[in-house]
Residue, then its C-alpha position, 0 to 999 in steps of 0.5 A: m500499499r502506497l501514499r503519494g503526495v497525500g494531503k487532507r483538509h476538511r473543507p475546500g480552502g481550509p487549513w491542511v490537516l496532512r499535506g504531501v505525505d509519502a509513505e509505504l505500508p508493508e505486508a505482515a507488519v505492525l505500524r504505529a502512529e504517533g503524534a500530539n493530540g490534534s496532530g492528524k493521527s485520526t485523520l491519517l487512520r481514516l485515510l488509510a482505512g478508506i473512510d475518508a478520501p484524500s484532498a490531494g495525492r493518491i492512495t494505491g494498493r489498499p488490501r481487501p478486506t479492510a477493517y477499521v475501529p474508530e476512536r468513538f464507536p456509535a453503539a446506539l444502533p437498533f440491533t442486538a450485539a450478535g445481530y449487528l455482528t452478524h449483519q456486518a459479517r454478511t455484508r462482508g460476504l459471509r453466508r448466514g451460518a458462517a456469519e452467525r458463528a463468526a459473531g458468536e466466536w468473537l463475542e466469546r473471545l472478547g468476553a462478551g458472550g453473555h451479551a449476544r442478545t443484549p440491545m446495543v443501546e444497553l451495552s456499557k461502554g466496555g461492551g460497546q467497545k468489544v462489539a467495535v472491535a469484533q466487527a473489525l475482526l469478523a472477516a479476517p481483514r488484510l489491513l486492520v486499522l485501530d484507533e485507540a481500540w483498546t480504550g474501555l476494554d478490560v484487561a482480558a479483552r486488551a490481551e485478546l486484541d493483542r492476540a488477534v493483532a499477532e494472528r492477522v500479522a502472521d497471516g500476512a496482514t497489515v495493522v496500523y494503530v494509534d494507542h495512548d499507551p507507549r508500551r502497546l505492542a512494544g517490540f512488535v512495531h515494524t514502522v512508526l508513523r510520526v505525525a506533526g505539522t501536516e507531515v508524516a515521517a516514517v522511521p523504523g520501529p523496534a521490530r525492524d531495528g532488531a536485526a543485529p549485524a553479522a558477526p565478522g566473518a560469520g556469514t550469518a544474520g546476527r542475533v537478537a536479544v528479547t526481553v519479556t515479562g509474563p503474567p501469572g500463569a503465562t506458558w513459555p511458548p515453543v521457541p524457534p531453532g537457535a534460541s538461547a535458554p531464557e535467563a531471569g534478570p533481577d527485576g523478574a524479566l526473562r532475556l534470551t537471544v535468537p537469530a535475527a531471521h527467526s525474531d519475528a516468529l518469537l515475537r508472534a509466539l509470545l503475543a499469541a500465548r494465552p495469556p500473552w507475554h509483554v515484550r519489553a525490549v528487542e535489541p541487537v546483540p553485539a557481534p562477538d570478538p572473532a578472536a574469542g569465539a562464540d558460544p551457541a547462544g551467541g555470546a562470547r566464550p570466556 
């Protein structure tokens, strides 16, 4: 997906909210939009999702299907929760039986199965937000745009949305999001879209910076160190080939190294675990001194 010279203003002759935006959104990647309040983050997300059309420039290659969770979801609709989700699934091409199953499955995953027959107008703010998230995930979108989608969700539903993001990316989809918590999906972000002064600057995120340079003469892609913490009861996922054994730090965090080529697989496994692990850092491992040799975990031998 490409943006070329994209600009947006909300009325003819009005001020530009965004202008001259050039960017590329890769497949199988997470992109985070950052900027001050009122900088144009939500406008950018609406353009990416196709909700708004640009006032200038072009957006090409938008994946289909595309799904969007707005910052404010209009929950006062004349449906029950399951009825609304079934209707949304039908409009996206699912047959009635499949639509009803998808609606029920996502309500259960997000902890709202007991509200399937509740009228939308009677849902709490958190219940309405769960429906907003569910409608975006019904049809396995190839582009998922989330504008403060975690706000209003309980802890379990937030973790489930984290897992859903990992699942979509593992399936090759692109996810773009805004969230007030800087730790949200930390270590999993491919690109940061910094929005300021009508401009958008795309800079590498931790998941793209995480590949270490090859050790001199080694002919390999280097290693990446991943630091994580897990909630009580978190199960350690299967690790990819070449990963070191996790080592506990004084603060309770676990650190392990993995070949850079397998780092994405490890991050997906950590985020898709039930409950998910919190990725605190993804860092390149310094190349070892060739004279000292290297152990199988990527560190220098004593």
